[in-house]
N, C-alpha and C positions, 0 to 999 in steps of 0.2 A: 593297126593300133600303134600309136607313138609310145616310146619308152624313155624313161629317165632313170639315171642311176643315182641312188642315195648313198653318199659317202659319209661314214661316221666312224666312231672309235669303238674299242673293245668294251668300254663302259657304257655305251649307248647302243644296245643291241637291236633296237627297232624303234620305229616311230612311236608305237604304242608304249614301249618301255620308257622312252624319253619322257613322255607326258605323264605316264603313270607315277613317275617319281614326284610329280607336282600335285595332281589331283585327278580323281576319277572323271570329273566333268571335262577337264581338259583332254583326257585320254579319249573320251567319246567324241569330242570336237575334232581331234585329229583323225580318228578312225572314220568319221563322217567325211572328212576331207579326202582321205584316200579312196573312199567309195565314190566321191564325186569325180576324182581323177579317172577311176575305172569307168564310170558312167560316160565320161567324155572321151573314152578311147585312149587313155594314158596309163600305161603300166609302169611298175616300179621294180627295178633290180637293186638289191641291197648289198653293199659292201661294208662290213662292220669290223674290219680288222686293223684299222689305223691305230697305232700306238703313239704315246707321247714322243715328240721328236720324230715325225714320220720319215720313212725311208723310201728310196727310189724303188726298192723291190715291192713295197706295198702299193705304191702308185701304179706300177706296171700291172699288178694283180687287179686293182680296181679298174684300170683301163680295159684289160682283157675281159673282165666280167661285163663291163658296160658295152663293149663292142660286140660281145657274143649275144647280148640281149638287144642290140640295135639301139642303144641309148643315144638320144639326140640332145640331151641336156643333163646337167648335174645339179642335185640338191645336196649341199654340204651341211651336215647337222653336227654341232659340237663347238669346241673351242678352236684355237688356232691350228692345232694339228689336223683335224678333219677338214677344216676350211682350206688350208694350204694344200692338203692332198687332193681335195676335190678340184681346186683351181688347176692343179697340175694335170689331173686326169682329163679335165676339160680341154686343155691344150692338146694332149695326146689323142683324144678322141677326134679332134678336128685335123690332126696331122698324122694319118696312118703311116706305119712303118717306122715311126720315131719312138724312142724309149725315154724313160725318166732319166736314166744316166746321161743320155745325150742332151736332154733338156737342161739338166743342172751342171753339165760340163760346158754349156754354151756352144755346142757344135752346130746349133741352128737357132735362128731368131724367129719365134712364132709371130705370125700376124693375125691369126684367128684362133678362136676357141669356141666350143659349144656354149650355149647360154648357161650361166651359173646363178643359182638361187641359194642364199645362205640363211640358215636358222642358227643364230649364234647363241651359245649356252653359257658363255662366260663374259666377264666384264674386264677384259684386258687385251685381247689380241689386236683389235683394230683392223684385222684382215677383212672384215665384212665390208669395209668402205674403201679399200685401197687396192693397188695393183701389184702387191708383193705376195710372195710365197717362199717358204723355206722348207728344205728337206735334206736329209743326210744321204749322201752317195754311199751305199752300203759297202762297196768294195774298198772305199778309200777312208772311211770314217771322217768324211769331209762334209761340212754342212753349209753350203752356199745359199744365197738368196737370189731369187729372180724377180724381175719387175717388168711387166708388160701390160700395155693398155688393154689388151684383149681379155685379161682376167679380172677386170673390174666386175663385181657381181651385178647382174641385171636387177635383182631385188635382194634386200637383206632385211631380216627381222631381228630386232633386239627387244626381247620381252623380259622384264625383270622377274616376272613370275616363274620363268624357266631357270632362274639363277639362284633361287633360294635354297636349293639342296647342295650347292657347292660346299665342300668341306671347309673348315676354318683355314687349313693350309692352302687350299686352292683359292679361297677368297683373298688371302694375303698375296699370294704369288702373282695372280693375274692382275691385281691392281698395281702391284709394284712394276709389272711389265709396262703398264700404261704410263706410269711415272717416268720410267726409263725412256720410253718412246719420245716424250716431249722434252726431256732434258737434252737428249741427243739432237733432236730436230731443231731446238732453239739455239744450240751452240755449234751446229755444223757450219762449214764454210758456205753452204747453200741456204742458210737460214734467212728468213724474211720476217717482216712484222706480223704476218698471220701466224707463223709458227710460234712466235713469242707470246702472242695474245692467247692462243689455244693452250700453250704450256702453262700460263698463269692460271687459267680456269681449271685445267685438268688437275694440277697439284692442289689447288684450293678444294676442289670437290673430293679428291681422294683423302686429303688430310681431314676433312670434316666428316666424311661418310664411311670410310673404311672401319673406324672404331665402332660406328653404329651398326654396321652389318655384322661385325664380329660379335657384338653384344647381343644382337637379335637377328639371326639369319633370315627371318621371315619379314623383316622390315622392307616393304616394297619401295618406299620412298628412297631409302638408302641405296637399295639395289639399282633403282632407276638412275640415281645420280652417278653411281659408279659406272653403270653401262653407258651413260652419256659421256662421262669423262673418257672412257676407253674409246668411244666412237670419235670424239674430236681429237684424241691423241693419234688415232689411226690416220685422220686427215692431216694432222700436223706433220707426221713423218712421211706421208705421201708427198708432201710439198717440200719438206726440209731435209729429208733423208736421215739416216742413222750413222753412227760412227763407232767409237771405241768400245762402249759397254757391250753392245750386241756382237761386234766383231770378236771380242775376247770371250764372250760366253759361248758362241757357237762351237769352238773347239771343245769346251768343257762337256757340253751335252752330246757332241758327236762321238766322243770316246767313252762317255758314260750316259747312255740314252735314258736311263731311269732318272736322271737328274731333272728336276723341274726347271724349266726355262726361267721362270720368275725368280726362283731361289738362286740360280746361277747369276742372274743379273744383280740381285741384291748383295751378293758377296763381293761383287766387283765394283759396284757403284761408288762407295766412298773413295776408293783409290782413283777412279776416273775423275771424280769431282776434284780431288786434290791436284791432279795433273792439269785439268782443263781450266780451273778457276782463274789462274793468273791471266789467261788470255781472254776470258769471257766473264770477268767478275761482275760488271754491271748487269748483264742479262741474267746470270745465275742468281745473283742476290735478289733480283726482281721476281723471278719465277719461284724461288725457294722460300719466299717470305712466309707462307703459311706454316712451314716447318722449321724455319731458321730466321725469325724476325730480327735477330741481332745483326745480321750481315748488312754491311754498308756499301758493298760493291768495290772494295779495294783489293788489288791483287795479293797483298800480303795476308789476306784472310783465308787463303787456300786451306790451311790446316783446320782452322775453325769451321769452315764450311763442310769439309769432309767429316769432321767429328759430329757436327750437327745432323747431317744426313744419317750417320751411323747410329746416333741416339734415336732418331725417329724410327728407323728400321727396327731397332730393338724394342721400341715402345709399342709397335704393332705386332710384335711376336716373331721377328726374324733377326735374331742375333748371330746366326751362323756365319762361320768363316770357312774358307776353302779347306782347311785342315779338318774341320768337323765333317766334311763330306768325303774324306779319304784322299784328298789331293795333297801332295808334298813337293818338296824341292826337286825330287827326282822326276816329276812330271813336267817340269817347266819346258825342257827342250822339246819333248814330244808335242806339247800343246802349241808351242811357237812355230814348229816346223812341219805341222801336219799336212800342209799343202803348199810347200815352198815353190812348186813349179809355177803356180798362177798368182799367188799372193805373197808379196814381198814388202818388208818394211825395214827402214833404217832409223836409228835414233842417234842423236848427238847428246853426249853427257859431259858433265864437268865434275871435278872432285875426285877424291880417292875411291877405289873400287868399293869399299865398304859403305861409302856415303855418297854414291853417285846421284847426281840430280839430272833428270832428263830436261834438256833445254830446247830440243827441237825434234820433230818427227816427220818422216816422209814415208809414204807407202803407195804401192800401185797394185791394181787388180787387173790381170790381163784376160782378154777374151780369146781363147784358142781358135775360134772360128774366124776371127777378123785380124788377129795379131795386133789389135789396138788395146789400149789400157786406160783405165780411170786412175787419176793420181790425186793424192791429198797431202797437204802440208799443214803442220802446226808448229809455230815458233813462239817461245816464251817472249812476252812483250819486252822484257829487259834485254833480250838478245836480238831484237828486230833491228834492221838497218846496220847490221854488223857484217853482212856477207854470209851469215850462216844459212839462210834460206837458199841462196845461190849455190852454196857448197853442197847442200843436201840434194838440190835439184840436179846438179851435175853428176853426183854419185849415183842417184837413182836412174838417170838417163843412161849412164854407162852400163849399169847392170842390166837394164831392160833391153838395150840395143844388142848387148852380147848374147841375149837369149832370143833375139829375133823379133822383139816387140817394137812396133813403130811409135 
């Protein structure tokens, strides 16, 4: 008999319970499917202990359970956390002797994973259509992302009928995650016309249908449109990548695992818009038009753009700020330096300390297994062609080379 491992979360205890939350008919349908699997010689081993912001410990547990049962494939059921944990377990099942800590510390580069099938239960992650996964390294409170072609799902199911029981908070937070995906993908240095096109449509759909889903959670058309928005957003950042909002949020939920990823993003987004807008004003004005039609794409609109996004977030029921979630000035150093060995950033500022303005940023992420690094730069348009970029490049090169990075 062949065996697959089903990876899900603590709120989705079994296939039957997942569907039972929707309707009895759907429950019978899935139960018949499990019977069909058994009739065709396929057994299921269930791991149902994934928590929000999955950890490397949980991934190792799921892998051990799957390996003990002889699992040859993974079915991930749930939102981003179970999907990412399932993808990670799929890599480890195909690479015996490796651990999740090693995977997320980049001590090896996987080329293979066992087949992955995803049943997505939220409209935000995008993980069902891309090569990314995220997990917290338990011993470090560090939350890196991985991206490998071998963890593209073989099949994925996005069924809006499975999303109608999301709570109002979950409905808000997962859709805000999708919005962040496209804002970052469309403004990254790797952005391309496809990312911008998908960003426009994602934000249009979320702006139109998130209020409808909140007003009537059973509205299948609204849920369908939000699921489609999340799917194309996942495609956008698979092509354009992510940057500041996700990079800043990962420390928040790494040190406070109970924090919803989407809530963390929403609290950071206005500030990120404010910083990025001068360098990407035409693109941001274009994609934000459904929620900020007054923007004209001029760099001096940065404050207006940030406030418009802040008002929209509040209008959909997410007015929270970092201090509302227990973060204060005393946390800044810990959040900024939580993985100083592999992730380093420099900023250039002007003005007095109390009124500093960031005019340039440079950062690198090093891979310990290769001593190579990915580097990114962002320079305020008013300071371009002044030598600032070269100065930041020289500073970051000196720092990296002193640490043995090539």
